[in-house]
TORZALO-229046 format. One line per field, with one value per atom (N, C-alpha, C): residue number from 1; residue in three letters; atom name; x, y, z. Coordinates in steps of 0.2 Angstrom, whole numbers, plus 5000, padded with zeros to 4 digits. Layout:
REM residues N
nr = NUM	...
rest = ALA	...
atom = CA	...
xx = X	...
yy = Y	...
zz = Z	...
REM end
This chain:
REM residues 109
nr = 1	1	1	2	2	2	3	3	3	4	4	4	5	5	5	6	6	6	7	7	7	8	8	8	9	9	9	10	10	10	11	11	11	12	12	12	13	13	13	14	14	14	15	15	15	16	16	16	17	17	17	18	18	18	19	19	19	20	20	20	21	21	21	22	22	22	23	23	23	24	24	24	25	25	25	26	26	26	27	27	27	28	28	28	29	29	29	30	30	30	31	31	31	32	32	32	33	33	33	34	34	34	35	35	35	36	36	36	37	37	37	38	38	38	39	39	39	40	40	40	41	41	41	42	42	42	43	43	43	44	44	44	45	45	45	46	46	46	47	47	47	48	48	48	49	49	49	50	50	50	51	51	51	52	52	52	53	53	53	54	54	54	55	55	55	56	56	56	57	57	57	58	58	58	59	59	59	60	60	60	61	61	61	62	62	62	63	63	63	64	64	64	65	65	65	66	66	66	67	67	67	68	68	68	69	69	69	70	70	70	71	71	71	72	72	72	73	73	73	74	74	74	75	75	75	76	76	76	77	77	77	78	78	78	79	79	79	80	80	80	81	81	81	82	82	82	83	83	83	84	84	84	85	85	85	86	86	86	87	87	87	88	88	88	89	89	89	90	90	90	91	91	91	92	92	92	93	93	93	94	94	94	95	95	95	96	96	96	97	97	97	98	98	98	99	99	99	100	100	100	101	101	101	102	102	102	103	103	103	104	104	104	105	105	105	106	106	106	107	107	107	108	108	108	109	109	109
rest = MET	MET	MET	ASN	ASN	ASN	LYS	LYS	LYS	LEU	LEU	LEU	SER	SER	SER	ALA	ALA	ALA	GLY	GLY	GLY	LEU	LEU	LEU	PHE	PHE	PHE	ASP	ASP	ASP	ASN	ASN	ASN	VAL	VAL	VAL	THR	THR	THR	ASN	ASN	ASN	ILE	ILE	ILE	MET	MET	MET	VAL	VAL	VAL	GLU	GLU	GLU	GLU	GLU	GLU	ILE	ILE	ILE	LYS	LYS	LYS	LYS	LYS	LYS	TYR	TYR	TYR	LEU	LEU	LEU	ASP	ASP	ASP	LYS	LYS	LYS	GLY	GLY	GLY	ALA	ALA	ALA	VAL	VAL	VAL	ILE	ILE	ILE	LEU	LEU	LEU	ASP	ASP	ASP	VAL	VAL	VAL	ARG	ARG	ARG	THR	THR	THR	ASP	ASP	ASP	GLU	GLU	GLU	GLU	GLU	GLU	TRP	TRP	TRP	ASP	ASP	ASP	GLU	GLU	GLU	GLY	GLY	GLY	HIS	HIS	HIS	THR	THR	THR	GLU	GLU	GLU	ILE	ILE	ILE	ALA	ALA	ALA	GLN	GLN	GLN	HIS	HIS	HIS	ILE	ILE	ILE	VAL	VAL	VAL	LEU	LEU	LEU	SER	SER	SER	VAL	VAL	VAL	ILE	ILE	ILE	PRO	PRO	PRO	SER	SER	SER	GLU	GLU	GLU	ILE	ILE	ILE	GLU	GLU	GLU	LYS	LYS	LYS	ILE	ILE	ILE	LYS	LYS	LYS	SER	SER	SER	TRP	TRP	TRP	ASN	ASN	ASN	LYS	LYS	LYS	PRO	PRO	PRO	VAL	VAL	VAL	ILE	ILE	ILE	ALA	ALA	ALA	VAL	VAL	VAL	CYS	CYS	CYS	ARG	ARG	ARG	SER	SER	SER	GLY	GLY	GLY	ALA	ALA	ALA	ARG	ARG	ARG	SER	SER	SER	GLY	GLY	GLY	GLN	GLN	GLN	ALA	ALA	ALA	THR	THR	THR	GLN	GLN	GLN	PHE	PHE	PHE	LEU	LEU	LEU	GLU	GLU	GLU	SER	SER	SER	LYS	LYS	LYS	GLY	GLY	GLY	VAL	VAL	VAL	ASP	ASP	ASP	ILE	ILE	ILE	ILE	ILE	ILE	ASN	ASN	ASN	GLY	GLY	GLY	GLY	GLY	GLY	PRO	PRO	PRO	TRP	TRP	TRP	GLN	GLN	GLN	ASN	ASN	ASN	VAL	VAL	VAL	ASP	ASP	ASP	GLN	GLN	GLN	TYR	TYR	TYR	VAL	VAL	VAL	CYS	CYS	CYS	LYS	LYS	LYS	SER	SER	SER
atom = N	CA	C	N	CA	C	N	CA	C	N	CA	C	N	CA	C	N	CA	C	N	CA	C	N	CA	C	N	CA	C	N	CA	C	N	CA	C	N	CA	C	N	CA	C	N	CA	C	N	CA	C	N	CA	C	N	CA	C	N	CA	C	N	CA	C	N	CA	C	N	CA	C	N	CA	C	N	CA	C	N	CA	C	N	CA	C	N	CA	C	N	CA	C	N	CA	C	N	CA	C	N	CA	C	N	CA	C	N	CA	C	N	CA	C	N	CA	C	N	CA	C	N	CA	C	N	CA	C	N	CA	C	N	CA	C	N	CA	C	N	CA	C	N	CA	C	N	CA	C	N	CA	C	N	CA	C	N	CA	C	N	CA	C	N	CA	C	N	CA	C	N	CA	C	N	CA	C	N	CA	C	N	CA	C	N	CA	C	N	CA	C	N	CA	C	N	CA	C	N	CA	C	N	CA	C	N	CA	C	N	CA	C	N	CA	C	N	CA	C	N	CA	C	N	CA	C	N	CA	C	N	CA	C	N	CA	C	N	CA	C	N	CA	C	N	CA	C	N	CA	C	N	CA	C	N	CA	C	N	CA	C	N	CA	C	N	CA	C	N	CA	C	N	CA	C	N	CA	C	N	CA	C	N	CA	C	N	CA	C	N	CA	C	N	CA	C	N	CA	C	N	CA	C	N	CA	C	N	CA	C	N	CA	C	N	CA	C	N	CA	C	N	CA	C	N	CA	C	N	CA	C	N	CA	C	N	CA	C	N	CA	C	N	CA	C	N	CA	C	N	CA	C	N	CA	C	N	CA	C	N	CA	C	N	CA	C	N	CA	C	N	CA	C	N	CA	C	N	CA	C
xx = 5013	5018	5025	5029	5036	5041	5046	5051	5054	5055	5058	5053	5047	5042	5041	5041	5041	5046	5052	5058	5058	5055	5054	5049	5044	5039	5042	5046	5049	5053	5057	5061	5057	5051	5047	5044	5042	5039	5045	5051	5056	5058	5058	5059	5053	5047	5041	5042	5044	5044	5050	5055	5061	5059	5055	5053	5048	5043	5038	5042	5047	5051	5055	5058	5061	5057	5051	5046	5044	5042	5040	5046	5052	5058	5058	5056	5056	5050	5046	5040	5034	5034	5028	5021	5017	5010	5007	5003	4999	4992	4991	4985	4981	4975	4970	4965	4964	4959	4953	4952	4946	4940	4934	4928	4927	4922	4921	4919	4915	4913	4919	4924	4930	4934	4935	4939	4936	4930	4926	4928	4929	4930	4937	4942	4948	4953	4958	4963	4969	4974	4980	4978	4980	4978	4980	4986	4989	4987	4984	4983	4978	4979	4974	4969	4963	4958	4955	4956	4953	4951	4945	4942	4945	4946	4950	4946	4939	4935	4936	4938	4939	4946	4951	4958	4959	4957	4958	4956	4951	4949	4953	4957	4961	4969	4971	4978	4982	4979	4982	4983	4978	4978	4984	4984	4990	4996	4997	5004	5005	5001	5002	5005	5005	5008	5015	5018	5025	5029	5026	5030	5028	5033	5031	5025	5022	5016	5016	5013	5012	5004	5002	4995	4993	4987	4985	4978	4975	4968	4967	4962	4961	4966	4967	4971	4977	4977	4983	4981	4975	4973	4971	4967	4965	4971	4975	4981	4985	4986	4990	4987	4981	4978	4979	4979	4980	4987	4992	4999	5001	4998	4999	4997	4991	4988	4992	4993	4997	5004	5007	5014	5014	5009	5009	5008	5006	5005	5011	5016	5022	5023	5018	5019	5024	5028	5032	5028	5026	5022	5024	5022	5023	5016	5015	5009	5011	5008	5009	5005	5000	4996	4991	4989	4984	4986	4981	4983	4987	4986	4989	4996	4998	5006	5009	5007	5010	5009	5003	5001	5006	5008	5012	5019	5021	5027	5026	5020	5019	5020	5023	5024	5017	5016	5009	5011	5006	5007	5003
yy = 4997	4995	4997	4992	4993	4996	4999	5002	4997	4991	4986	4985	4984	4983	4989	4995	5001	5002	5000	5001	4996	4990	4985	4988	4991	4993	4999	5003	5009	5006	5000	4997	4995	4992	4989	4995	5000	5006	5009	5010	5013	5009	5002	4998	4999	4999	5000	5007	5012	5019	5019	5016	5016	5012	5006	5002	5006	5010	5014	5019	5023	5028	5025	5019	5016	5014	5012	5010	5016	5021	5028	5030	5030	5032	5028	5022	5018	5019	5024	5025	5021	5018	5013	5016	5012	5014	5013	5017	5016	5013	5007	5004	5004	5008	5008	5003	4998	4993	4994	5000	5001	5001	5001	5002	5009	5009	5016	5021	5019	5024	5027	5022	5024	5029	5027	5031	5038	5038	5045	5049	5046	5050	5053	5051	5053	5048	5050	5046	5050	5046	5049	5051	5057	5060	5056	5053	5049	5042	5039	5032	5029	5023	5019	5016	5016	5013	5006	5001	4994	4991	4990	4987	4980	4978	4971	4966	4966	4960	4959	4964	4963	4963	4963	4962	4956	4950	4944	4945	4949	4950	4956	4960	4965	4964	4958	4956	4959	4958	4960	4967	4971	4978	4980	4977	4979	4977	4972	4970	4974	4977	4981	4988	4990	4996	4995	4989	4988	4992	4993	4996	4993	4994	4991	4994	4991	4993	4993	4998	4999	4998	4993	4992	4996	4999	5003	5001	5002	5002	5006	5004	5008	5007	5000	4998	4994	4991	4987	4980	4978	4971	4969	4973	4971	4972	4978	4979	4973	4970	4964	4958	4957	4952	4953	4959	4961	4959	4961	4960	4953	4949	4942	4939	4941	4938	4940	4947	4949	4947	4946	4944	4937	4933	4926	4925	4931	4932	4935	4936	4939	4947	4950	4957	4959	4964	4967	4972	4970	4974	4973	4979	4979	4981	4980	4982	4989	4994	5001	5002	4998	4999	5004	5008	5013	5018	5020	5025	5031	5033	5039	5038	5032	5030	5032	5031	5032	5039	5042	5048	5054	5053	5058	5059	5054	5054	5055	5057	5058	5066	5068	5075	5078	5083	5086	5092	5093	5098	5104
zz = 5138	5134	5137	5138	5141	5136	5139	5135	5129	5131	5126	5120	5121	5116	5112	5115	5111	5106	5109	5104	5098	5100	5094	5089	5092	5087	5083	5086	5082	5077	5078	5073	5067	5068	5063	5059	5063	5059	5055	5057	5053	5047	5048	5042	5037	5039	5035	5031	5035	5032	5026	5028	5023	5017	5018	5012	5008	5011	5007	5003	5006	5003	4997	4998	4993	4987	4988	4983	4979	4983	4980	4975	4978	4974	4967	4967	4961	4957	4959	4954	4956	4962	4963	4962	4960	4960	4967	4969	4975	4974	4976	4975	4981	4981	4987	4986	4990	4990	4994	4996	5001	4996	5000	4997	4993	4989	4986	4991	4996	5001	5005	5007	5010	5006	4999	4995	4994	4994	4993	5000	5005	5011	5012	5007	5007	5004	5000	4997	4995	4993	4990	4983	4981	4975	4969	4969	4963	4964	4969	4970	4964	4963	4959	4964	4962	4966	4963	4966	4964	4971	4972	4978	4978	4984	4986	4982	4983	4980	4972	4969	4962	4959	4964	4962	4958	4959	4955	4948	4946	4939	4936	4940	4938	4938	4938	4939	4932	4926	4920	4920	4922	4922	4927	4933	4938	4935	4932	4929	4923	4920	4914	4916	4923	4925	4925	4925	4924	4929	4935	4941	4947	4952	4959	4962	4966	4969	4977	4979	4987	4988	4991	4993	4999	4999	5005	5006	5013	5014	5020	5025	5031	5036	5037	5043	5041	5035	5033	5032	5035	5034	5027	5024	5017	5012	5013	5009	5010	5016	5017	5013	5012	5008	5001	4999	4992	4990	4995	4994	4993	4998	4997	4991	4989	4982	4976	4976	4970	4970	4976	4976	4973	4975	4972	4965	4962	4954	4951	4955	4952	4952	4956	4956	4962	4960	4965	4969	4975	4979	4987	4990	4998	5001	5007	5010	5014	5012	5015	5021	5022	5028	5027	5032	5031	5026	5022	5016	5018	5024	5026	5027	5029	5030	5024	5018	5011	5009	5010	5008	5010	5016	5019	5016	5012	5008	5001	4999	4992	4991	4986	4984	4982	4985	4984	4979	4974	4969	4971
REM end
């Protein structure tokens, strides 16, 4: 990776971090869309867990939170799918990428 592309990647990462922090400050719900097995291996303590495949049947539950949402998964691909789908249904949502991206900014008790 050359210096220019590294700098572009850093800007994207910084924008993503700022957006995650902004959403957390607004009281966003963290929505983890990974499988049960992945969830059991580790997750953000305060996250809600709804497997990607059942998101369509859980739209009303997600909307009932009345809060912005940060979707997470293992790599960012499934949370990206969840983000696109839920955004099309009127949910204020961003793709947080891998769950650890967001977990590091959550206050631990």
